[in-house]
C-alpha positions, 0 to 999 in steps of 0.5 A: 223318700224312705218308706216310713210307717208310723202308727198311732193307737188309742186302744181301740184302733191303730191309725197307720200313716205312710208319709211317702204316699201322702198327697197332702190333700188336707182332707184329714185335717179339715175333716177331723182336726181334733185327731189330725193336726199337722201343726202338732207333734205327734200330728195324729192323736187318735184319742181326740175322736171316736173310733167311728169318726176316725174310721170315717175320716181315714176312709176319705184319704185320697192317697191311701197314706192313712189306713187303720186296723182295729185292735180287737183283731177284727179283720177289716173287709175292703169296702164295697165302694172299692172300684173293681171293674172301672177306673176313674181319673180325676186331676185335682186342681193344682194337685195330683192326678187321682186314679180310682180303682185297682191299678198295676204300676210298673216302675223301673225294674222293680216288682209291679205295685198294685194299688187299690181304691185311690192312687195319687200320681204326681202332675207337677214333676217335682215329687221325690216319690215319682210316680206318686205325689208327695205333696211337693206341688204345694211347695212349688206353687204348681198350677195346672 
């Protein structure tokens, strides 16, 4: 899968979506459907919610596929909820393996990848973005 980055702006905030990282948990859609609606194009309409609502919802993204920047130039600090000293692993029912914390991933001959907060790893074996989840588990009916 190509490393595509899409940006959606409402004047105050820019929502950034990296589809290759998305695990299709649908937390964004279920949490704030006025902004995140995969049935529409574009699927992200930041004018559908307040900046604060969008920030709260984006921070719920388990894969990190959604992020944001404030358009006023304020730097966004990593939240203190970021786990530095411990790692928590959570297999989602019929979905990816979520790893919370900072992880260093060695993948082939490429440079190591460092992920913070939450990383969604494929458990079904069908992702086209291995070792990361791309949501294929929903298409193939993975149970596990």
